[in-house]
C-alpha positions in Angstrom: 69.7 48.0 5.9 65.6 47.0 6.2 64.6 45.4 3.1 67.3 44.9 1.3 66.8 43.9 -2.7 68.0 40.9 -5.4 66.9 38.6 -7.7 66.8 35.4 -7.5 69.3 35.0 -10.2 68.7 34.8 -13.5 68.3 37.7 -15.9 67.4 38.3 -19.5 70.0 36.7 -22.0 70.3 39.2 -25.2 69.0 37.9 -28.2 72.9 38.4 -30.3 74.3 35.7 -27.6 71.0 33.4 -27.1 68.1 32.3 -29.3 65.4 33.4 -27.0 62.9 32.0 -29.3 63.9 28.1 -29.3 64.8 28.4 -25.1 61.2 29.7 -24.8 59.9 27.3 -27.4 61.2 24.4 -25.0 61.0 22.6 -21.8 64.5 24.2 -19.6 67.6 21.9 -20.7 68.9 19.1 -18.1 71.6 18.0 -20.5 73.4 20.5 -22.7 71.8 22.7 -25.0 74.3 24.0 -27.3 72.2 24.8 -29.9 71.0 27.4 -28.2 73.9 29.5 -28.1 74.4 32.2 -31.4 78.4 31.5 -31.4 81.1 29.3 -30.9 83.7 28.9 -29.5 86.4 30.9 -29.3 83.6 33.9 -29.4 81.5 32.4 -27.0 83.1 32.7 -24.2 83.9 36.4 -24.5 80.3 36.9 -25.4 79.5 35.4 -22.5 81.4 37.7 -20.2 80.3 41.0 -22.0 76.6 39.9 -21.7 77.2 39.3 -17.6 78.8 43.2 -17.5 75.4 44.5 -19.2 73.3 42.5 -16.7 75.1 43.4 -13.7 75.1 47.0 -15.0 71.3 46.5 -15.6 71.0 45.2 -12.0 73.2 48.1 -10.4 71.5 50.6 -12.6 67.7 49.4 -10.9 69.4 50.0 -7.7 69.8 46.2 -6.1 71.7 45.8 -3.0 73.0 42.4 -3.8 73.8 41.1 -7.3 73.9 38.2 -9.6 75.5 37.4 -12.6 72.4 36.6 -13.9 73.3 33.4 -14.7 74.1 34.4 -18.2 76.2 31.2 -18.8 74.0 28.9 -18.3 71.3 27.3 -20.9 69.1 26.3 -17.7 69.7 26.7 -13.8 71.0 23.7 -13.3 72.2 22.2 -16.3 75.5 23.7 -16.1 76.9 22.3 -12.9 74.4 18.7 -13.0 76.6 17.9 -16.7 80.0 18.9 -14.9 80.0 15.8 -12.3 81.8 12.3 -12.2 79.3 9.5 -13.0 76.8 11.0 -15.5 76.6 10.1 -19.4 75.8 12.6 -21.0 76.3 11.2 -24.5 73.8 8.5 -23.7 70.9 10.4 -21.4 68.0 9.0 -19.5 65.1 10.3 -19.5 62.8 12.0 -16.8 59.6 13.3 -16.3 59.9 17.5 -15.9 57.6 18.9 -12.7 54.9 19.5 -15.9 54.6 15.6 -16.1 56.6 15.8 -20.0 59.3 13.3 -20.9 62.8 15.1 -20.7 66.4 14.5 -22.0 68.2 13.8 -18.5 72.0 13.3 -17.5 71.9 9.4 -17.1 73.6 8.2 -13.4 76.2 5.3 -14.3 78.4 5.4 -11.7 79.3 7.7 -8.6 78.6 11.2 -8.5 81.7 13.3 -7.4 82.6 16.5 -8.3 85.3 17.1 -10.3 86.6 20.8 -9.8 85.1 23.7 -9.2 82.2 25.1 -11.8 80.8 28.4 -10.6 83.7 30.0 -8.9 85.4 31.4 -12.1 82.1 32.8 -12.3 82.0 34.7 -9.2 84.8 35.8 -9.7 83.9 37.6 -12.8 81.0 39.0 -11.1 83.6 40.2 -7.5 85.9 41.4 -10.5 83.3 43.9 -11.9 80.9 45.1 -9.6 81.2 47.0 -5.5 77.7 45.6 -4.4 77.0 42.7 -2.4 77.2 39.5 -4.5 75.0 36.6 -4.8 75.5 33.1 -6.9 73.7 30.0 -7.3 73.8 26.5 -7.8 71.3 23.5 -7.8 70.1 21.4 -4.9 71.1 17.8 -4.5 67.4 17.1 -4.2 66.4 18.7 -7.4 69.1 17.4 -10.1 68.3 13.7 -8.5 64.7 14.1 -9.6 65.9 15.4 -13.0 68.5 12.9 -13.8 67.7 8.6 -14.6 69.2 6.9 -11.9 70.9 3.9 -13.4 73.9 2.8 -10.7 72.2 3.5 -7.1 70.3 1.3 -5.3 68.0 3.8 -3.6 67.1 7.0 -4.4 68.5 8.4 -0.8 71.9 7.4 -1.9 72.2 9.1 -5.0 71.3 12.3 -3.1 73.8 12.0 -0.7 76.6 12.2 -3.3 75.0 15.0 -4.9 74.8 16.7 -1.4 78.8 16.6 -1.1 79.1 17.8 -4.9 77.2 20.7 -3.9 78.7 20.8 -0.2 82.1 21.2 -2.2 80.6 24.1 -4.3 79.2 25.8 -1.7 82.3 25.7 0.6 84.6 27.0 -3.2 82.3 29.9 -3.6 82.7 31.2 -0.2 86.0 30.7 -0.1 85.8 32.5 -3.4 84.0 35.6 -1.9 80.6 35.4 -2.5 78.3 36.9 0.0 75.2 34.8 -0.4 75.0 31.2 -2.0 71.8 30.2 -2.8 70.8 26.1 -3.7 67.7 26.1 -6.2 65.7 23.9 -4.7 61.8 23.8 -7.1 61.4 20.2 -7.2 61.0 20.0 -3.3 57.5 22.3 -4.1 56.7 19.8 -7.0 57.6 16.4 -5.2 56.4 16.8 -1.8 56.8 13.3 -0.2 60.4 12.6 -1.9 61.5 15.9 0.1 60.3 14.9 3.1 61.7 11.4 3.1 65.3 12.1 2.1 65.4 15.9 0.1 65.6 17.7 3.3 68.1 15.6 4.9 70.1 15.9 1.7 69.8 19.7 2.0 71.1 19.8 4.8 74.0 17.5 4.1 75.0 19.9 0.7 75.1 22.9 4.1 76.9 20.9 6.7 79.8 22.7 8.0 79.2 26.0 5.3 80.4 29.5 6.5 78.4 32.1 5.3 75.2 32.8 4.2 72.9 30.3 2.6 70.0 30.9 0.6 67.1 28.0 -0.9 64.5 28.7 -3.5 61.4 27.3 -3.5 59.3 28.1 -6.4 56.4 26.9 -8.6 58.1 26.6 -11.6 58.8 29.6 -14.8 55.9 31.4 -15.3 56.8 31.1 -19.3 56.2 27.6 -18.5 53.9 26.6 -15.4 51.0 29.4 -16.2 48.6 28.0 -13.4 49.7 28.2 -9.6 49.0 26.6 -6.7 47.2 29.1 -3.7 50.0 27.5 -1.3 52.8 25.3 -1.4 53.0 21.8 -0.6 56.3 21.9 1.0 57.4 25.1 2.9 57.4 24.9 6.3 59.2 21.9 6.6 62.3 24.6 5.4 62.4 25.7 9.6 64.3 22.5 9.7 67.0 23.5 7.1 70.3 24.6 8.4 69.6 27.6 5.3 69.6 31.3 6.9 67.1 32.3 3.8 64.3 30.7 2.1 63.0 32.2 -1.1 59.5 31.7 -1.9 57.1 33.0 -4.7 54.0 35.5 -3.5 52.9 37.6 -6.5 51.7 35.3 -9.6 50.3 33.0 -6.9 48.6 35.6 -4.1 50.2 33.1 -1.9 48.7 33.1 1.8 51.1 34.9 3.5 50.6 33.0 6.6 52.5 30.3 6.1 55.4 32.4 6.1 55.5 32.7 10.3 56.1 28.6 10.2 59.3 29.4 9.3 60.4 31.1 12.4 63.3 33.2 12.6 64.7 32.6 8.8 65.0 35.7 6.0 62.6 35.6 3.6 63.7 36.6 0.1 59.8 37.3 -0.5 59.3 37.2 -4.3 56.4 40.4 -4.8 57.3 40.4 -8.9 54.7 39.0 -11.1 57.1 37.6 -14.2 53.6 36.2 -15.6 52.2 40.2 -16.0 54.6 42.1 -19.0 52.9 45.2 -17.3 55.3 46.5 -15.0 54.0 47.3 -11.8 53.7 50.3 -10.0 56.1 50.6 -6.5 53.1 50.6 -4.9 51.6 47.2 -5.9 55.2 45.7 -4.6 54.6 47.2 -1.4 51.4 46.4 -1.0 52.3 42.5 -1.4 55.5 42.9 1.0 52.6 44.5 3.3 51.1 41.3 3.7 54.0 38.9 4.2 54.8 41.7 7.3 51.5 40.5 8.5 53.8 37.3 9.6 57.0 38.4 9.3 59.1 40.9 11.1 60.5 44.0 8.9 64.3 42.6 9.4 63.8 39.2 7.8 62.0 40.5 4.2 64.2 40.6 1.1 62.3 42.4 -1.9 63.5 39.4 -5.0 61.4 38.3 -7.9 58.9 35.4 -8.1 61.6 33.4 -9.3 64.1 33.8 -12.0 64.0 36.4 -15.1 65.3 34.6 -18.1 62.5 34.5 -20.0 60.9 38.1 -19.8 62.1 40.7 -22.5 65.0 42.8 -20.9 62.9 46.1 -20.8 60.5 44.3 -18.7 63.1 42.7 -16.5 64.3 46.2 -16.1 61.3 48.0 -15.3 59.9 45.7 -12.8 63.6 45.6 -10.8 63.2 49.5 -10.3 59.7 49.5 -9.4 61.1 46.6 -6.4 63.6 48.9 -5.1 61.3 52.2 -5.0 58.6 49.5 -3.2 61.9 48.7 -1.1 62.2 52.9 -0.8 58.7 53.4 0.4 58.9 50.4 3.2 62.2 51.7 4.5 60.2 55.1 5.0 57.3 53.6 6.5 59.0 51.2 8.9 62.2 52.6 9.2 
């Protein structure tokens, strides 16, 4: 099918589950932030299940072809996995600069990074149990997790990135074994810190994909629109992704009004073209969304294009997110009639 539709990962969590004002009033947490949840165990897990069901149904009702669990159980896209690893001290966190340049509490690396157990397989199994559509689940990338940590153990960042990559690799293989259709690796810090990404980040990412059988995607963005308001017009690290072992690359084009000619440099990879502006609370028309995709189609083939929002939708009001997804699905239908 031409022009399949999906989300990047997150869907808005309901107000009854998480304090959305607190969530929006701080930088995305890198260590655990249990104070954000409105419920405690033993009620929290059941509430997260219920909210995940809602996220799945909203995606299905919007008409998405590939659905995720909405990352409902996460305080941020990365901290649930990053804080589940051996080798980090969470009781005495470190500090690292966020991509906005502000210091943020982060996991402090005090030993060898190892994955103790599968972290997100249960989330995927719940998703698959509750939808008949294709499924996608996301994991944070090794380079990004390292940038969101304080290294007090490894002699070099390269060595630390390799161990993070091994942990991600084991998780991805378990997710495909559990039936995932797509596993997406989130690597926004490759855009934020391109020199280090070239130095060792891409190698770590390829190590995380070593021996993986299945459809893999890598998401690279400019940051959440709710936090990073100003966008550059071009990526500082994107053509290099042609050398990545992933099958899909996710980019944002809507808010940044990206010069889409750079997409031609990704070769024959499929591209999740971010076509929903998450900084604009107005719901785009299908024609506007289709126009953004047509800009990409000047440089890549229709069969390479997947429609998606620019980034995760967790900071949007739910009714806005739902409206935008419906417009995106209608845009895909327009494009199928036009190019099919």
